[in-house]
C-alpha positions in Angstrom: -19.8 27.4 -24.6 -18.4 23.9 -24.6 -15.1 25.2 -23.5 -16.7 26.6 -20.3 -18.1 23.2 -19.4 -14.8 21.5 -19.9 -13.0 24.0 -17.6 -15.6 23.3 -14.8 -14.8 19.5 -14.9 -11.0 19.7 -14.5 -9.5 17.5 -11.9 -7.5 19.0 -9.0 -4.4 17.1 -7.8 -3.3 17.6 -4.2 0.1 16.7 -2.9 -0.1 15.0 0.5 2.3 15.9 3.3 3.8 12.8 4.9 4.4 14.5 8.2 0.6 14.6 8.8 -0.8 11.4 10.3 -4.2 10.5 8.8 -6.6 8.5 11.0 -9.3 6.4 9.2 -12.7 7.0 10.6 -16.2 5.6 9.9 -18.1 7.5 7.2 -21.4 6.9 9.1 -20.6 7.7 12.8 -17.0 9.0 12.6 -15.9 6.3 15.0 -12.6 4.5 14.9 -12.1 1.9 12.2 -10.2 -1.4 12.4 -9.1 -3.5 9.4 -11.2 -6.5 8.5 -9.5 -9.9 8.4 -6.1 -9.8 6.6 -7.1 -11.9 3.6 -8.9 -8.8 2.2 -7.0 -6.5 0.0 -5.2 -8.9 -2.3 -7.7 -9.2 -5.2 -10.5 -7.0 -3.7 -10.2 -3.7 -1.8 -9.2 -3.6 1.8 -12.3 -3.5 4.1 -12.7 -1.7 7.4 -15.0 -2.3 10.3 -16.5 0.0 12.8 -17.4 -1.4 16.2 -19.7 1.5 17.2 -22.2 1.3 14.3 -21.3 -2.1 12.7 -20.3 -0.6 9.4 -18.1 -2.7 7.2 -16.8 -1.7 3.8 -14.0 -0.2 1.8 -14.9 3.5 2.2 -13.5 5.5 5.0 -12.9 9.2 5.9 -9.4 10.5 6.6 -9.0 12.8 9.6 -5.7 14.7 9.5 -3.8 14.9 12.8 -0.8 17.3 12.8 2.1 16.4 15.0 3.4 19.0 17.5 7.0 19.7 16.5 
């Protein structure tokens, strides 16, 4: 029974394709994010800012955009 629970909690690793551009969007309104001032990111995580809903934080959603080849 304990083996079944351990199998459910396995991590899944996914290899990213570098040919796909990923756009960072706001987790609240899905608007475009811009980077907060450049001094962020050295000792603390990089922060992003959304002009549409005034969100500011380190969490973002990646939206994959495939290039037409």
